[in-house]
Structures are given as structure tokens and as C-alpha cells.
KEROSE-663386 format. One record per atom (N, C-alpha, C, O, CB): x, y, z. Coordinates in Angstrom, 1 decimal. Each point is the difference from the previous one (the first is absolute). Glycine has a CB too. Layout:
X  Y  Z
...
//
This chain:
-6.3  11.9  5.0
0.1  -0.7  -1.2
1.1  0.6  -0.9
0.1  1.2  -0.1
-2.6  -1.8  0.2
3.3  -0.3  -0.6
1.1  0.5  -0.9
-0.5  0.2  -1.4
-0.9  -0.7  -0.5
2.6  -0.6  1.9
-1.1  2.3  -2.0
-0.3  0.3  -1.4
1.3  -0.1  -0.8
0.9  0.8  0.3
-2.9  0.7  0.3
2.1  -2.4  -1.5
1.2  -0.3  -0.7
-0.2  0.5  -1.5
-1.0  -0.4  -0.6
1.6  -1.6  2.2
0.4  2.7  -2.1
-0.1  0.5  -1.4
0.9  -0.9  -0.8
1.2  -0.2  0.3
-1.8  2.6  0.4
0.1  -2.8  -1.9
0.8  -0.8  -0.9
0.3  0.9  -1.2
-0.9  0.6  -0.6
-0.1  -2.8  1.4
2.2  2.2  -1.3
0.4  0.8  -1.1
0.5  -1.0  -1.1
0.8  -0.9  0.2
-0.2  2.9  1.2
-1.1  -1.7  -2.6
0.4  -0.9  -1.2
0.0  0.9  -1.2
-0.6  1.1  -0.1
-0.4  -3.2  1.2
1.7  1.6  -2.1
0.1  0.7  -1.3
-1.4  -0.2  -0.7
-0.7  -0.9  0.2
3.2  0.5  -0.4
-2.8  1.4  -0.7
-1.2  -0.1  -0.8
-0.2  -1.3  -0.7
-1.0  -0.6  -0.1
1.1  3.1  -0.2
1.0  -3.0  -0.3
0.0  -1.3  -0.8
-0.3  -1.2  1.0
-0.6  -0.9  -0.4
2.2  1.9  -1.3
-1.2  -0.9  2.9
-0.2  -1.0  1.0
-1.5  0.0  0.3
-0.7  -1.1  0.0
3.0  1.3  1.0
-2.9  0.9  -0.8
-1.4  0.2  0.3
-0.8  -0.6  -1.2
-1.0  -0.7  0.2
1.4  2.7  1.2
-0.1  -1.6  -2.6
-0.7  -0.4  -1.2
0.1  -1.6  -0.1
-1.0  -0.6  -0.4
1.4  2.8  -0.7
0.7  -2.7  1.3
0.2  -1.5  -0.1
-0.9  -0.7  1.0
-0.6  -1.0  -0.3
3.0  1.3  -0.5
-2.4  0.2  2.0
-0.9  -0.6  1.0
-1.5  0.2  -0.3
-0.8  -0.9  0.3
2.6  1.3  1.4
-2.1  0.7  -2.2
-1.4  0.3  -0.4
-0.5  -1.0  -1.1
-1.2  -0.2  -0.2
1.5  2.6  0.8
0.7  -2.9  -1.4
-0.4  -1.0  -1.1
-0.4  -1.4  0.6
-0.5  -0.8  -0.7
2.0  2.1  -0.9
-1.1  -1.5  2.9
-0.3  -1.3  0.6
-1.1  0.2  1.1
-0.8  -0.9  0.2
3.1  0.1  -0.7
-2.3  1.9  1.3
-0.8  0.2  1.1
-0.9  1.2  -0.2
0.5  1.1  -0.2
1.2  -2.1  1.7
-3.0  0.8  -1.5
-1.0  1.2  -0.2
0.2  1.1  1.0
-0.2  1.1  -0.3
-1.4  -2.7  -0.7
2.0  1.2  2.3
0.2  1.0  1.1
1.3  -0.3  0.6
0.2  -0.9  0.9
-2.7  1.1  -0.5
3.6  0.5  -0.8
1.3  -0.2  0.5
0.1  0.3  1.5
0.7  -0.7  0.7
0.2  1.3  -3.0
-1.6  0.4  2.8
0.0  0.3  1.4
-0.5  -1.2  0.8
0.6  -0.4  1.0
-0.9  2.9  -1.5
-0.8  -3.0  0.0
-0.6  -1.2  0.7
0.9  -1.2  -0.1
0.1  -0.8  1.0
-2.4  1.7  -1.6
3.1  -1.1  -0.5
0.9  -1.1  -0.1
1.1  0.2  1.1
0.3  -1.0  0.7
-0.7  0.8  -3.2
0.9  1.3  2.7
1.1  0.2  1.0
-0.6  -0.1  1.4
0.7  -0.6  0.9
0.5  2.1  -2.5
-2.4  -1.0  1.8
-0.6  -0.1  1.4
-0.3  -1.5  0.3
0.3  -0.5  1.1
-1.3  2.7  -1.4
0.6  -3.0  -0.7
-0.2  -1.4  0.2
1.3  -0.7  0.3
0.0  -0.9  0.8
-2.0  1.0  -2.4
3.0  0.2  0.8
1.3  -0.6  0.3
0.5  0.3  1.4
0.4  -1.0  0.7
0.2  1.3  -3.1
-0.7  0.9  2.9
0.4  0.4  1.3
-0.9  -0.8  1.1
0.6  -0.5  0.9
0.2  2.8  -1.7
-2.1  -2.3  0.5
-0.8  -0.7  1.0
0.3  -1.5  0.0
0.1  -0.6  1.1
-1.9  2.2  -1.6
2.1  -2.2  -0.6
0.3  -1.5  0.0
1.3  -0.2  0.7
0.2  -0.9  0.8
-1.4  0.6  -3.0
2.2  1.1  1.9
1.3  -0.2  0.6
0.0  0.2  1.5
0.6  -0.7  0.8
0.5  1.5  -2.9
-2.0  0.2  2.5
-0.2  0.3  1.5
-0.6  -1.3  0.6
0.5  -0.4  1.1
-0.7  2.9  -1.5
-0.8  -3.1  -0.2
-0.7  -1.1  0.6
1.0  -1.2  0.2
0.0  -0.7  1.0
-2.1  1.4  -2.1
3.0  -0.9  0.1
1.0  -1.0  0.1
0.9  0.2  1.2
0.3  -0.8  0.8
-0.4  0.4  -3.3
0.6  1.7  2.6
1.0  0.3  1.0
-0.7  0.0  1.4
0.6  -0.4  1.0
0.6  1.8  -2.6
-2.5  -0.9  1.7
-0.7  0.0  1.2
-0.1  -1.4  0.6
0.3  -0.3  1.2
-1.6  2.3  -2.0
1.0  -3.0  -0.1
-0.1  -1.4  0.4
1.3  -0.5  0.6
0.1  -0.6  1.0
-1.9  0.2  -2.7
2.9  0.7  1.0
1.4  -0.4  0.5
0.3  0.6  1.3
0.4  -0.7  0.9
0.4  0.6  -3.2
-1.1  1.4  2.5
0.2  0.6  1.3
-0.8  -0.6  1.1
0.5  -0.3  1.1
0.1  2.5  -2.3
-1.9  -2.3  1.0
-0.9  -0.6  1.0
0.3  -1.4  0.3
-0.1  -0.4  1.2
-1.6  1.9  -1.9
2.1  -2.3  -0.2
0.4  -1.4  0.2
1.3  0.0  0.9
0.0  -0.8  1.0
-1.0  0.1  -3.2
1.9  1.6  1.9
1.2  0.1  0.8
-0.3  0.5  1.5
0.5  -0.6  0.9
0.8  1.0  -3.0
-2.2  0.6  2.2
-0.4  0.5  1.3
-0.7  -1.1  0.8
0.3  -0.1  1.2
-0.5  2.4  -2.2
-0.7  -2.9  0.4
-0.8  -1.0  0.8
0.9  -1.2  0.5
-0.1  -0.4  1.1
-1.9  1.0  -2.5
2.9  -1.0  0.5
0.9  -1.1  0.4
0.9  0.5  1.2
0.2  -0.7  0.9
-0.2  -0.2  -3.3
0.5  2.1  2.2
0.9  0.5  1.1
-0.8  0.2  1.3
0.5  -0.4  1.1
0.9  1.6  -2.9
-2.5  -0.6  1.7
-0.8  0.2  1.2
-0.4  -1.3  0.7
0.0  -0.1  1.2
-0.9  2.2  -2.2
0.5  -3.1  0.2
-0.4  -1.3  0.6
1.2  -0.7  0.6
-0.1  -0.5  1.1
-1.7  0.3  -2.8
2.9  0.3  1.1
1.3  -0.6  0.5
0.4  0.6  1.3
0.5  -0.6  0.9
0.2  0.0  -3.2
-0.9  2.0  2.4
0.5  0.7  1.2
-1.1  0.5  0.9
0.2  0.8  0.9
1.7  -0.1  -2.3
-3.1  -1.3  1.3
-1.1  0.3  0.9
-0.3  1.6  0.1
-0.1  0.5  1.1
0.6  -2.6  0.2
-0.5  2.7  -2.5
-0.2  1.5  -0.1
-1.4  0.2  -0.5
-0.4  -0.7  -0.9
2.8  1.2  0.5
-3.2  0.4  1.0
-1.3  0.3  -0.5
0.1  0.8  -1.3
0.8  0.9  -0.1
-1.7  -0.8  2.5
0.1  -0.6  -3.3
0.0  0.6  -1.4
-0.9  1.3  0.1
-1.1  -0.1  0.5
1.6  -2.2  -1.7
0.0  3.3  0.6
-0.7  1.3  -0.1
-1.3  -0.2  -0.8
-0.1  -1.0  -0.8
2.2  2.3  1.0
-3.1  -0.5  0.1
-1.3  -0.1  -0.7
0.0  0.9  -1.2
0.3  1.2  0.1
-1.4  -1.7  2.1
0.7  0.0  -3.3
-0.1  0.7  -1.3
1.3  0.0  -0.8
1.1  -0.1  0.6
-2.8  1.6  0.5
1.5  -1.6  -2.4
1.2  -0.1  -0.9
1.0  1.1  0.2
1.2  -0.2  0.0
-2.7  -1.0  -1.6
1.0  2.4  1.7
0.9  1.2  0.1
0.9  -0.2  1.3
1.2  0.2  -0.1
-2.8  1.3  -1.2
0.9  -1.8  2.4
0.8  -0.2  1.2
0.9  -1.2  0.0
1.1  0.0  0.6
-3.0  1.0  0.6
1.5  -2.0  -2.0
0.8  -1.2  -0.1
1.3  0.3  -0.8
1.1  -0.5  0.3
-3.2  -1.0  -0.1
2.0  2.2  -1.3
1.1  0.4  -0.8
1.0  0.9  0.9
1.2  -0.2  0.0
-2.6  0.1  -2.2
0.8  1.0  3.0
0.8  0.8  0.9
0.7  -0.9  1.0
1.2  0.2  0.3
-2.8  1.8  -0.6
0.9  -3.0  0.8
0.6  -0.9  1.0
1.1  -0.8  -0.7
1.1  -0.2  0.7
-3.3  0.0  0.5
2.1  -0.2  -2.4
1.1  -0.7  -0.7
1.2  0.8  -0.1
1.1  -0.4  0.1
-2.8  -0.9  -1.4
1.5  2.6  1.0
1.2  1.0  0.0
0.6  0.1  1.4
1.2  -0.1  0.2
-2.3  1.4  -2.1
0.2  -1.1  2.9
0.5  0.2  1.4
0.8  -1.3  0.5
0.8  0.2  0.9
-2.7  1.4  -0.5
1.5  -2.8  -0.9
0.7  -1.2  0.5
1.2  -0.3  -1.0
0.6  -1.1  0.2
-2.8  0.2  0.7
2.5  1.8  -1.8
1.1  -0.2  -0.9
-0.2  -1.2  -0.9
1.0  -0.6  -0.4
0.5  1.8  2.0
-2.7  -1.6  -1.9
-0.3  -1.1  -0.9
0.1  0.5  -1.4
0.3  -0.8  -0.9
-1.7  -0.3  2.6
1.2  2.4  -1.9
0.1  0.6  -1.3
0.7  1.4  0.2
-0.1  0.5  1.1
-2.0  -1.7  -2.0
2.6  1.7  -0.2
0.6  1.4  0.1
-0.1  0.6  -1.4
-0.3  -0.7  -1.0
1.9  0.0  2.9
-1.5  2.0  -1.9
-0.1  0.7  -1.2
1.2  -0.4  -1.0
1.1  -0.1  0.5
-2.3  2.1  0.7
0.8  -2.2  -2.4
1.1  -0.4  -1.0
1.0  1.1  -0.2
-0.4  1.2  0.0
-1.3  -2.7  -1.1
2.9  1.1  1.0
1.1  1.0  -0.1
0.8  -0.1  -1.3
0.8  0.8  -0.3
-0.7  -0.7  2.8
-0.3  -1.2  -3.2
0.8  -0.2  -1.2
-0.6  0.8  -1.1
-1.2  0.0  -0.2
1.8  -2.3  0.9
0.2  3.0  -1.5
-0.4  0.8  -1.1
-0.6  -0.9  -1.1
0.7  -1.0  -0.4
1.0  2.8  0.9
-2.8  -1.5  -1.0
-0.6  -0.8  -1.1
0.5  0.5  -1.3
-0.1  1.3  -0.2
-2.0  -1.8  1.6
2.6  -0.3  -2.2
0.5  0.5  -1.3
-1.1  0.6  -0.9
-1.1  -0.5  0.0
2.9  -1.2  0.1
-1.5  2.8  -0.8
-0.9  0.6  -0.8
0.0  -0.7  -1.4
1.0  -0.4  -0.5
-0.7  2.6  1.7
-1.5  -2.4  -1.7
-0.1  -0.6  -1.3
0.3  1.1  -1.1
-0.3  1.1  0.3
-1.4  -2.8  0.5
2.3  1.3  -1.9
0.3  1.0  -1.0
-1.3  0.6  -0.5
-1.0  -0.6  -0.1
3.1  -0.6  -0.6
-2.0  2.5  0.4
-1.2  0.7  -0.5
-0.1  -0.1  -1.5
-0.9  0.5  -0.6
1.1  1.1  2.4
//
């Protein structure tokens, strides 16, 4: 399991605390939601590819995402994401 650390200025933390009672939970929820959207995109692409090419689909989401990588349907992002001003 990956552990990701987020760094922000004190004023950023305080601003978020004025809207969200649990800032950590807000970020975890955001990541979970974004993952679910991306997972669906990946699995849709994998299923379509496997059906078109008569390839057996791996069992389980983790194995299916690995299979999508191995079939070059997805790859690790390489473009630098611009940083937002602090």
C-alpha cells in the first residue's frame, strides 16, 4: 500500500478546515472517487480490447489493471503536472 504525504501552508490547512470538518478524510475521499473513475475507464478499455482480440481477462481488479499495463493499454503518466501557486 502506498503512503502519500501532502504538504500545505498553515493558511491552506486553516482555509480547508473552515469548509471540511476532517481535511484528511476529504482528501482520502477525493482520491477514492478519482480512482473509481479511472478504474472504470481502464476496465472498460481492457474489456473491449480483450473481447475484440479474444484475450482472456485476468481475474480481479488488481490483476486486470496489471494486464492493461502489460497490453500497453495504459502507461504511467509522464507529463509534469503544473504546481498550483502557494
